[in-house]
N, C-alpha and C positions, 0 to 999 in steps of 0.2 A: 893769856889763851886766845886760841884762834875762835872767833865768835862761831856760836853754832849755827850751820845752816838750816834754814827753813825746810818743812817736810815739802817735797816736791808737789808740784800743783799741775793740774792739767792746763795745757796752755790755752789762751782765750780763744774762742771761735774765730774762724778765717773773717767771717761778715766784722768782727770787732777790729782784727787788726786792719781790714782794709779802711773800715771809717776812720780811725785813728790816723794812720798815714794820710787819708785825704783831709782832716782836720788840720795836722800838721802843715801840710802842703799850703793849703787855704790861708793858714795864719801865717806862714811865713810870706806868703805874697802879698799879705794886707799889710804886714806891719812895715813892709819898706814904703809904705805911701801915706801912712795915718799918724795922728799926733802921738805923743807919748801917752797922755791920759786915756787915750782911746784904745792904745795897745792894751795898756793894763785893763782894761775893763774887758776886751775880749780874752784875754788870757784867762781872767778869773773864770770867766763863763764857760770856757773851754775845760778847765780844769773841774769845774762842778759837773760839766755833761760826762766827763771822763769819771768821775768819780760815781755817777749813777750807774754808768757801765760798767763799771767795776763791781757795784753791788749785785746788778742782774748777773753778771758772770757767776760770781761765787755762790747766787742762790742757785743757778743752774747746775753748778758742780757739787752742790752738797744735796739738792732734790732727788728721791729716790726715782729709780727708774719705774714707770708703772709698768703693768703686765700688757702684752701686746692685745689690743682688742680683737674680737672674734669678726671674721670677716661676715657682713650682712648677706643675707640669703635675697640676693636682688631679682632672680629669676621668678622666685613664686611672687614677689611682690609685682614685678612685670606682668604675669599671668593673671594676676587679681586685677590689675588694672586694664589689662586687655577685656577680663570678664563683665566688668562695670562699665565699659565703654569708655574709658579714660585713654584714649590712644594716644595722646601727646605724653601722659606719663609712662605708658607700656613704653613706648618706644626708647625714652629717656632711660629707664631701668634697664631695658635690654641691652643698651649699648654700655653700660655699666657694667653689667654681668658679662660682655664681651670683654672689656677691659680687665675686669678682676679675674677672669678666668677661673673661677670656682666652680662652676658645673661640673659633675660627675661625668666620666666618658660614654655613659650610656645614654645620656642625654645633653649631649654638648651642642646639638642642634637647638638647644633651646631660643638663645637668643635671636637665631636666624628664623625661628618659628614666629615669636612675636613679632618680628619687622616684618616679615612677610604678610603675617595676619592683618597688622595695621594697615600696610600699603595696599591690600585688598580691600579694605574697608574704605579706604580713601578713595581708591579708585570708583566705586560703587556711586560716590556722589560726582563723579565727572562724565566727560561726555566725548564721542569721537575719538580722534587721535590720543589724546592726553588720558582718556582713560584705558586704551589699549597699552600705551606704553607704560601706565602704573602697574596695571595687569602683568604685563611682561615682567617689569622690575618685582613683583610679589611672588610671581613664578621662580625667578632666579633665587630669591632669598628661600623658598619653600622647597625647593630642589635640595640647596646645600643643608636646611635643616633634615631632610628626609634622609640625605647620606650619612649626614652625622648623627643622628637618631632623635627622633620627635621626643618631647618632654612627656613623661609617664601620663598615659591615660589620653595623651592627644593625637595619636597616628591617625584616628579615624578622621578628626577635625582637621590634621595636615593634610592628609590625602584628599578631603573634598576641598579645601582652599586652594591645593596645590590643581586638581584637576578643572576647578572653575577658572583659575587665573589663566591656566594654559588654554583653555578654550575661549576666554574671552578676550585673550591676547590673539586669538587667530592660529594658535598651534593645535589646530583641530586633531590633527592624527596623533601626536603626542599626548594629548589630553584623554584619549580613547580609555587605553587601560587602566590609567589613574582612576578615573571615575568610576568604572567596572571594579577595582578595588574598594574604591570610596563607600559604594551602595552597599558592600559585603559589612562593612565595619562602622558605617556613621548612618544608619538607619534613619534617624532623627531627621535627615536632609533627603530623604529618597526623592520626593517630589521634586525639588529642586535639581536633584543629580540627574532625574530622568530629563528634563527638561534640558539641560546641558549636554546630556549624551547624544539627545535626538540632534542638536545642532553640530555636535561634533562628528558623528556619524554621515551626517547630512552635507557637511562642508569641507570632509577631510581629504586628503590629496586622492584617495580612491574610495568614493561614497559607498557605504554598506547601507542601502535603501532600507532594506529590510529591518535591520537592527535600530536605524534612524525611527521607522514607523512603530517598532514594538515599543521602543522606551516613550516615544511621544503618546501613544496611546495610555500607556501607564501613568504618565503624566495627566493625561486628559480624564482618567478613571480617577483621580482624586476628588473626593466631594468637598474639600475645604477650598478648593481654588475660585479666586474673585472672578469678577465678570472680566476683569482687563485679563487675567492670566488665562481664561479660558479661551478667549478670542485671539490672544496671542499663541496658544498652543494649536487651534485649528489653522491659524495662518501657517505655522511650521509643518502641518499636516499636509496642507493645500501644496507648498513647497516641495516636500517629500514627492507626493503624488506627481506635480508636474514634472520633477526630475526623472520620476519613474514611466513617465509618459502615459499616464493613467487621466486622461485629459477629463473624461466625464466624471470621475470620481472626485476631480480637482474642482471643476465648477461646482458640483454639489457642496462641497466643504464652504468654498468660499459664498454661497450663497447664506450660509449659516452665520457669516460676518454682518453685523447691522451697520448701517450709516453712521451712527454714532459712536461705535465701537473704535477707539484709540488705533488700533490696527487695521482701519477701513481703507487708509492711503495705501498700506503695505499689500492689502487685498486688490487694488483698483493696479498697482504695478504689477502684480501676480496677472491679472486680468489682460492687460497689455502683451506681457509676456507669451500668454496662451493665443493672442492674436498676431503675434509675431511669427509664434511655429507655424500656426496655420498658413501665414503667407509665406514664409520659406518652403513650405510643403507645396505650394502653387507653383512655388519658382521652380522647384526640383521636378516635378511633375513636367513643367512646360519644357525643360531642357534647355539646350543649348541654342535653338531656333524657335523660341515660342511666339504663336500666334498674337495677333492684335488683340483677341479676346481674353487670352492667358494673361497678358501684359497687364490689360486694365483690370483684372480681377487680382491679380498679384499686388498692383498698385493702390486698389481700393483696400484692400485687407490691410497692408501697411500702413496707409494713412488712417486707419481706423484704431490701428495699434497707438499710433502717433498721438492722435486725439485722446485715447483712453490714458495713455501716460501723462499727459497735459495735465489731465482732470485730478490726477494723484498729488500734484503739487499743491492744490489747494483744499485739500481735505483732511481732517481730522487733527489731532494733535501730534502725530508723526510725522506730518506732511513736511516738516523741516529735514527731518533724517532720510526721507525718501526723495527729496526733490534731486540730488546729484544721480541717485539711481535713476530715477525716471530721465533726466537728462541723457545720462548716457545712454540708456536703451533707445532713445529717439536718434542720437547719432547712430547707433547700428543699425536703425531702420533705414534711415537716408542713405547708409554706406550698401545695403542690401537692395535698396534702390536704384542705385549707382547714380546716386545726384552727391557726388564727391564735394563739391562747394559747400552744400548743404550740410553734409557729416562734418567736412573741417571745420566748420564754424560752429558746429554744435558741440565738436569734440573741444575744442578750443573754450569755448564760454564754461564748460564743465571742468575744464582744467584751472582756468583763471578762478572761478569761483569757489572751487572746492579741491586747492591742489593737495592737501595731506589726505583726502579721503581715498577709500578704494578706487571709486570711480574716478576720481580725478587724476590719480595714477595713472590707472588703465586709458582714461582720453589722453594723456599725455603722451603714451607710446602709439595709441591710434593716429593721434595728430601729426607725431613725426613721420610714420609710415606714409600718411597721406601726402605730406609735403614731398615727400622723396619720390613718390609716383608721380606727382604735378612738375618734377623735374626743379623743383625749389631747393637747391642743395644746399645753401647756406642757411634757408631757414630750417631746413631739416635737421641740420647737423646740431644747430643750437636747440631744436626741440628734443632732439635724442640728450643732448647734456643737460636740460632741464630735468626731463623724464628719468634720467640715471640719478640726479641729485636726490629726486623725491623719493625713490627706491631708499636709500640711506644705506643702513648698515644691512647686508643680506642675510645675516645671520638673524635679523630681528624682522625681516620683509615675510609677511603672510597676507596674501590678498586672493581670494577666492575665484575674483575674476581674472587672476593674472600670476600664474605661479613663478617662482624664481626662474625656474627652467623655461617659462614662455619668455620672460623678459630677454635671457640670455640668447635664446633662438632667435628673437624678433631683432636682436644688436647683430648676432652672425649673420642673418639673412641680409640684413642692410649692408654690412660689410662684403658680403660675398655678390650681392647686385652691383654694387660700385664697383668691384673688381671686374666682373664680368661685361661692365657698359664701359669699360675703359676709363671710368671717372676716379683714377687712383689717388688723387690729391685727396679727394672727399672720404675715400676708405682709409686714408692715413688718419685725416681728423677725426673720422669716427673712432680709430683705435686709442685717442686720447680720452675718450668717455668711457672705456670699459672697464676700468679700475674702480671701486673694488668688486663690481659685479662678475667681473673674470680676475684670477690672478694676475699679477705684475708679470710674471713669467710668460702668460697668454697674451697678455697684452703687446709685450715687447716684440713676442715672437710674429704676431699679425701683422705688426708695423713693416717687420723684417720681410714678411711675404709679400706684402703690399710693394714695397720698393723692388724687390725682385721683379715682381709681375709688370710693374712699371718699366722696367729696365727692358723686360724680353718684349713688349709691346714695342717701345722706342727703338730698339734693335732690329724688329720685323720691318718698321718703317724705313730705318736707313737701309735696309737690303733692299726693299720696292723704290725707293726715293732715287731721284738725279744725284748727282756725284755731291753738289754744293749741300742740298737740304739733307742727304744722306750722311753726311759728315758731320752735320749739327745733330741730327737725331742719335748719331753713334755717340756724340759728346754727351749729349743728355743722358743717355743709356748708361753710359760709364759712372756720370755722376750720382744716378739713381743705385747703383751698383755699391759705390762705396758707402752710399748712406745705409744701405742692408747690411753691409758689412759692420758698420759701426753697431746697428741693433744687434746683429748676430754676438758681437763681442759683447755687447751689455748684457745679453741673455746667458752668455757663458759666464760671466762675473756672478750671475745671481745662481746660476745651478752649478757652481764650482764642485761641490760635494757629490753632485748627483751623477748617475750614468750617461746621463744627456750631454754633458760636458764636452767629451771629445766631438760628438757631432756638431756641437754648437760651435766648436771652435774651428773646424772643417769649414761650415758653411760661411763663416767670416772668413776665412782664409780665400775660400773659393770668389766671394764676393769681392774682396779686396784685389784678388788677383785679374778678374773680368773687368774690374775697373779700373785697372791701371795705378793702385796704389799699391805699388810693389813694396814699398816699406812695410805697411800695414801686413801685406802678404806674408813677408818675411817673417815678421814677428809672429804671427798666428801658426805659421806651418811649422816653426821651431817648436812653439808650444804644444802643437798637434804631435809632432815626434816624439816630444818624450814621454807622451803615453801612450801611444800606437805603436804595438811592435809588429803587426801583421796586417791587419786590414789597413787596405788603401795605403799602405807605406810607399809601394812603387811611385803610385799616383803623387803622393805628398812630396816625394822624394824630386820627382819631375818637375813640379809647381815650383817647388823651392829654388831648384836650379833655373828657370826660366824668368822668376821674380829676380834673382841674384844677377842674371845675364842682362834683364833691363836697366838695373843699377849700374851696370858694368863693373860688378865684382867678380871678375872673371875667374879666377883662382875660386872662390868659395863656389862659385855656379857649377865649376866642374868637379868639384869635391862631390856636389850631393848628386849631379848628373852621373858620374863614375859608380857610386855608390848603387844607382839605381840601374846601371847596365850591370855590373858585374855581380850585384847581391839578386837580381831578378832577369837573368837574361833570356827568360821565354815570356815574361811579362809583356803586355801590349806598351805598357809605359816606358820600356826599355827602347823601343824603336823611336818613338818618340825622344827620348833622352839622347839618341846617338845624332839626331838630327840638330839638336840645341847645342850640344859638345861641340861639334863640328863648328857651329858659327861662334862658340866660345873661342876654340881654337883659330879659327880665322883672325879672330879680333885681336889674338894674340900673335899673329905672324907664323902661326903653327900650321902651315896648309898640309902638308903631310899626314900629320894626325887627322886633321880635319877629312882631308880624301880618304883615308883607311877606314873611319867611322861611316862615312856615305856610302863608299862602296861595300861595307857589311850589310848595309840596311838594303840595298839592291841586289846583292848576291848572295847572300847567305840562305836563300831558298824558302824562308819562314814568311816574306812579306809576298804579296800580288800586286801587279799594276793597280788592281782597283782600291788598295786602301790609300789614304791620305798621306800616310807616312813615306810610302814608295813613290808616291808621285811628287812630294815635296824635296823627298832627296835626290830625286832625278833632276830636278830644277835647281837644287843648290849645287850637285857635281857639275853641271852644265856652266853654271856660273862661277863657280870655281875655277874651272879651267880655262874659261875665258879671259877671268880677270888675270890668271896667272901667264895669259899669252899663247896658251897650248890650244890655238883654235882650232886646227885639225881634228883633236881630240874633242873639244868642246861641241863644234857644229852638230855632229851626229847625235850628240846628247840632247842639245838642245830643239833638232827637228822632231826627235822621237817625241819630245814634252807636247810640242806643237801639234803634232798627228793624234797622240794618245789622249790629249786632253784641250780640245779646241774652245771648250767654255770655261776653261780655267780664269780666276781673276788676274794669275801672273801672265797671261797670255801677252799683254802687250809689251811688258819687260823681257819676256822670251825672245819675241820676234826681233825687238830692237837689239838684244846681244847677238843674236843670230848675224843681224846686217851688220853690226860692228866687227864681228869676227870674220865674216866674207871680206870685206872690205880691207880690213887688217892683213888678210892672208893675201891678198891682191899686191900687197906691196913687195912680197918675195919674188914673184916674178916679174914685176917691174924692174926692179932692183937687177935683175938678171938681164933683163932686157936692155938696160943701160950701159952693161958690160959686155955683155955677150957679143962676139963679133962673128961669128956663125950664123948665116941668115937664117937657114932652117930653125936653129935652134931660137932665133930671135922671134920667129913667126911662131912658135911653140909656145914661147914665154909671154907673147902678146895675148895669143889667143887664152890661154889660161888666165892672164889678168882681165881680159875682157868678159870672162865668164863668171870669174869670181866677183868682178863689180857691178854686173848684171845680176848677178842674184842678190848683193847687198840692196840696190837700187830697188828691186823689187821688193824685199821685206821693208825696207825706208818707206816705199811707197804704200803698201799695206797698212803699216802702223800709221802713217799719216792720215789714211784716208778713214781708217777707225776710229782715230781721236777727234778728227774734222767733223765727223758725223756724229760724235758723242757730243762735242763742244756746242753743236746746234741745239742739241736739247736740254744741256746743263752747263754749268761753270766746269772747268776742269780741275783738278788740285793742283797742286805746285810740281808734283813728281810727273803728272802727265803733262803739263804744260812744260817743262823743261824736255821731255822726250819729243814732243810734237817741234818745239823749237830745232832741236838738234837733228830730226829728220829734214826737215825743210833744207839746213846748211848743208848735212852731210850728204843728201842727194846732189847737191849741186857740186860738192868737192868731189864726188864720187865721178861725175860727168867730166869734171875739168881733168881730174887724174887720167881718165881715158881718153883725154884730147878731144872731146865731142864738146867743143866751146860753146857753140848755138845752145846745145841743151843745157849746157851750166847756166848761160845767161837767162835761160827762160828758167830754169829752177832758182835762181838767186832772186830774179824780179818778183817771184810768187813770193818770195821771202822779205823782199822790200815792202810788197804792197801790205803785208800780213803786220810787219813789225817797224811800221813807216814812224812811229812815235817813239820808238825805243832805242835803246843804244847798239842793238845788234844790227841795225839796218845799216849801220856804217860798214860793217864787217860785210854784208852783202854787196853793198856798192863797191868796195875794196876790190871784191872778189869779179865782179862784172867789169870792172875795169882792167883788170888782169887778163880777163878772157879776151876784151877788145884790143889789147897791146898784141896778145897771141895771135889775134886773127888779123894783124896789121891794120889795126883801125885807130890809130892815136888821138883823132879828132874826139872821136866817141868816148874812149878812154877818158881824155882831158874833162870832157863835159860832165862823164859819170862824177869825177872828183869833184867838180865844181857844184854838181847836185849833191854829193855828199856833206860841202861846206854848208849848203843850204839846210839840209836836215839835221845838223849838229845845233845849228843857231835855233830851231826849232823845238829840239828835244828839251823836256823839262830839265831845270838847273837840277831839280834834286834827284834825278832819275840816276839808278844803281849801276854807274858803268863799270866797275871793276867786280860786277856780281855776273855779268852777261859777256863783257868782253875782255880784254889783256890790258886795257887803257883807261886812264881817266880822261875827264871831258878834255883837260888842258893838252894830254899827251895827245888826242886825237884832233885837235886844231894844230899841233905842231905837223903831225904826220900827214895831214890832208894837204897842208900849205906845200908841205915838200914835194910830196906826189903831183900837185897841181901845176908846181915849177917845172918839172920835167918835160 
């Protein structure tokens, strides 16, 4: 028979299987290295361990399962520990309660209540900023407890602790209503609540001095106050009266505080503030032009205030607390006395000695402002950075001397001051300090605007400056615009889901285009056109066409420009689009289409000669006709341009084109002169040629005169240099073609004097020699060619011969040798 199968058993625990596998592995590894006797001993040991483990597993399988234990009420235990002052145990039990999650929904804020209460108790034993931070943490726990529900019969206590923690963490305004509620539900702490409420209403964002005084009077009316508590109450009353402008009543209260009172040092500080106010009144009464006596009285009163404030630093047990306060107020006195250096030193020492205090942080901003006013920009930026870091998390910043709005306003004022003063680099550096006091979006936006302002200033400088300096300023302006484009691009990415996104993209595109980053402009304009269906769409299409044209993507340029022209025919952008489209067609060799577009701008009646588009279209059409050899049509267009726009930046180019058109037009009667046999016709042809050449020479001379005078003031750009050089030679050529060889020699000689160290001098000497030959002076012609050979030897070996002449250096040597041999 088949053996009976044993009853199924539960498999051994996973941990046992892992242990057994591990032992097998170790045994296998070890047996390969040990002797036979040792291996047997290890095997026996392992088997014994295995047997023991098997017994344990069997016991676990047969042991009846116990009933689930009832969860312990950790919250009650935590509250009892809190009541008996065992704060460590209370915190531990509160955390266990939170982990267990067994509290009823009605009092699920119990763990947070205990944690907040313990943190508030711990804060009581701390000082200064550590105390404030602990009270702030306590307030966050207690706010959570209030939201979830305080433990049963603990609501009054919770409100009291929450109001106290808010007040002592300097969230005065937030604490006011909480303390009022606590006063109604937790009467046993009424005295303390009145004391805290007085401070809350006194130092809140919008002080309510009437309520502050009422609470303080009720606090002082308590008979159980200790001597210390009473004098502290009197001090608060004095501060309320001082802030309310009741000087006499304030002085009367301060006299009640004896010298041995712990709050006496604070009272001295308040006396110093009273003297400061008196000095400020004297200063205001004296006006902008105080007399010598008024200045002396004012200085004397401020000096008394300083002496009084210094006394406070050595009086009473609270002296350590009032030292930064008195130091800061002394700095304010020096500032009011216009002793900037003394004020700066005082604020710096206050900031260095008490960096985390109310006064230390306020002094840090005062120090930064003073450094900026003294034009110590690098030190000022560093000071603003320190001050901003001292503020820390804006959500947790509460300073009676300096609100968060005041901090932001100071930084904004500094930024604007740098912009208005033209210190754009410092304004940009300051933006790096702004986050997290400002949002990241605002920081980036201000940086972009600073780069834009910098670019605008540089462009104004470029417009005013001489040509060389103007070109450099213009280059720098475009660099700043490209940086502005980058920042607007970053801003757009941050505000992708907001309504501001299209505007940010537009600003980036505009900056890139003006900065000649045409690829960046195309990218941003394509993105803008995805979202914008109507607003600025014609302008966006125009800009896209301009950017593509600059990138020599002529078909893509025309695609955008044609959509602008056909889709928005009456929009101002369409006229500029026609002008740019004409340029694109010219680049493609489609001159007829270009001419049609330009004539539409000039002749459809919508534009007037006062518009830039009409002006530029007139020049473009004249230039197009001249380039096409249609000189008779080009000349009247170009001369109209000169007459209408004598101050145009394109005036030089226009006059040069007119001269070239006249000179080229003269070739027709000159050719007829050479072929016509009728004397009267020849005379007419010669007269016409002479008139046209004379007109051409007159234009060359005007261009030459303008550029020569300009060059005396600044360096010409490459385009102007080329035009000036061409005028020198073209003028000589015109005289030569007219047969006025003596005039031609003088014109070419002027060119040789100007360009004697440049390859083009050889062209002029060749023409002078030709003139001498036409005049029947072969010796002078031969001498000129010898002079040319000498000039060639003097010209720098690296000179660009082929850029300004038709031959290389070697070819010129051969040509000159040949002509000299004639």
